[in-house]
C-alpha positions in Angstrom: -124.7 -9.5 -123.0 -125.7 -8.4 -119.6 -126.7 -4.9 -118.5 -123.4 -4.6 -116.5 -121.4 -5.9 -119.5 -123.0 -3.5 -121.9 -122.3 -0.6 -119.6 -118.7 -1.6 -118.9 -118.0 -2.0 -122.7 -119.7 1.3 -123.5 -117.6 3.1 -120.8 -114.4 1.5 -122.0 -115.0 2.3 -125.7 -116.0 5.9 -124.9 -112.7 6.4 -123.2 -110.8 4.6 -126.0 -109.3 2.1 -123.7 -108.3 -1.3 -125.1 -109.6 -4.5 -123.4 -106.0 -5.6 -122.8 -105.1 -2.3 -121.2 -108.1 -2.3 -118.9 -107.6 -5.9 -117.9 -104.0 -5.3 -117.0 -104.9 -2.3 -114.8 -107.7 -4.3 -113.1 -105.4 -7.3 -112.6 -107.7 -9.7 -114.5 -107.2 -11.5 -117.7 -108.3 -10.1 -121.0 -110.4 -13.3 -121.6 -112.2 -12.8 -118.3 -112.9 -9.1 -119.0 -114.2 -10.0 -122.5 -116.4 -12.7 -121.0 -117.7 -10.3 -118.4 -118.6 -7.7 -121.1 -120.3 -10.3 -123.3 -122.3 -11.9 -120.5 -120.5 -15.2 -120.5 -119.4 -14.8 -116.9 -121.5 -14.3 -113.8 -121.9 -11.2 -111.8 -118.6 -9.5 -110.9 -117.5 -9.5 -107.3 -118.0 -6.4 -105.1 -114.3 -6.0 -105.0 -114.0 -6.0 -108.8 -116.8 -3.5 -109.1 -115.0 -1.2 -106.7 -111.8 -1.5 -108.8 -113.7 -0.6 -111.9 -115.3 2.4 -110.3 -111.9 3.6 -109.1 -110.3 2.8 -112.5 -112.9 5.0 -114.4 -112.9 7.5 -111.5 -116.7 7.8 -111.8 -119.0 10.0 -109.8 -121.5 8.7 -107.2 -124.5 8.3 -109.5 -122.5 6.3 -112.1 -120.9 4.2 -109.3 -124.3 3.3 -107.9 -125.5 2.5 -111.4 -122.6 0.1 -112.0 -123.4 -1.6 -108.7 -127.1 -1.8 -109.5 -126.4 -3.2 -113.0 -124.1 -5.8 -111.5 -126.9 -7.0 -109.3 -129.2 -7.6 -112.2 -126.6 -9.2 -114.5 -126.5 -12.8 -113.7 -126.6 -14.5 -117.1 -128.0 -17.7 -115.6 -130.7 -16.7 -113.2 -132.7 -19.3 -111.2 -136.4 -18.7 -110.6 -137.8 -20.7 -107.7 -141.6 -20.8 -107.7 -142.2 -23.6 -105.1 -145.0 -22.5 -102.8 -146.1 -19.6 -105.0 -149.3 -19.2 -107.0 -149.4 -21.5 -110.1 -149.4 -18.4 -112.2 -145.9 -17.7 -111.0 -144.7 -21.1 -112.2 -146.4 -20.6 -115.5 -144.9 -17.2 -116.0 -141.4 -18.4 -115.1 -141.7 -21.3 -117.6 -143.1 -19.2 -120.4 -140.3 -16.7 -119.9 -137.6 -19.4 -119.9 -139.1 -21.1 -123.0 -139.7 -17.9 -125.1 -137.3 -15.2 -124.0 -135.1 -15.8 -127.1 -138.1 -15.1 -129.3 -138.8 -11.6 -127.9 -137.7 -8.4 -129.6 -135.8 -5.7 -127.6 -139.0 -3.6 -127.7 -141.0 -6.5 -126.2 -138.4 -7.1 -123.6 -138.3 -3.5 -122.6 -142.1 -3.4 -122.4 -142.2 -6.5 -120.2 -139.5 -5.0 -117.9 -141.6 -1.9 -117.4 -144.8 -3.9 -116.8 -143.1 -6.1 -114.2 -141.6 -3.1 -112.4 -145.0 -1.3 -112.4 -146.8 -4.5 -111.2 -144.2 -5.0 -108.4 -144.5 -1.4 -107.2 -148.3 -1.6 -107.3 -148.4 -4.9 -105.4 -146.0 -3.7 -102.7 -148.6 -1.1 -101.8 -151.3 -3.8 -101.3 -149.6 -5.6 -98.5 -150.4 -9.3 -98.4 -151.8 -11.0 -101.5 -154.9 -11.9 -99.4 -155.9 -8.2 -99.5 -156.4 -8.4 -103.3 -158.9 -11.2 -102.9 -161.0 -9.2 -100.5 -161.6 -6.2 -102.9 
């Protein structure tokens, strides 16, 4: 399941809306909507996200969250490491090889660590600055 699919399913169930009913209102098939909820389809289009936002009549914050979740919900991401430090290639391969062995707690911890490292490194400018300290 993707972050977007989990949120969509949660919203639908909280409002006691059937998959079939929602699919009809959004003009998509029930099979497609189910696959989207379960992470078996790629990111939804911008147009579909807008229809979902209108369908649920959500406020700005929740609409922005749906758009953000859609952006991070590709169930088959590609990580290109050509030209990067060898550690980037190692990390990408370790993650690809072992992600299915990690608990939810471990996944959440890694997400937090990666976000913190990314924020920290943005403030450093070029990677060369780290080598000079």
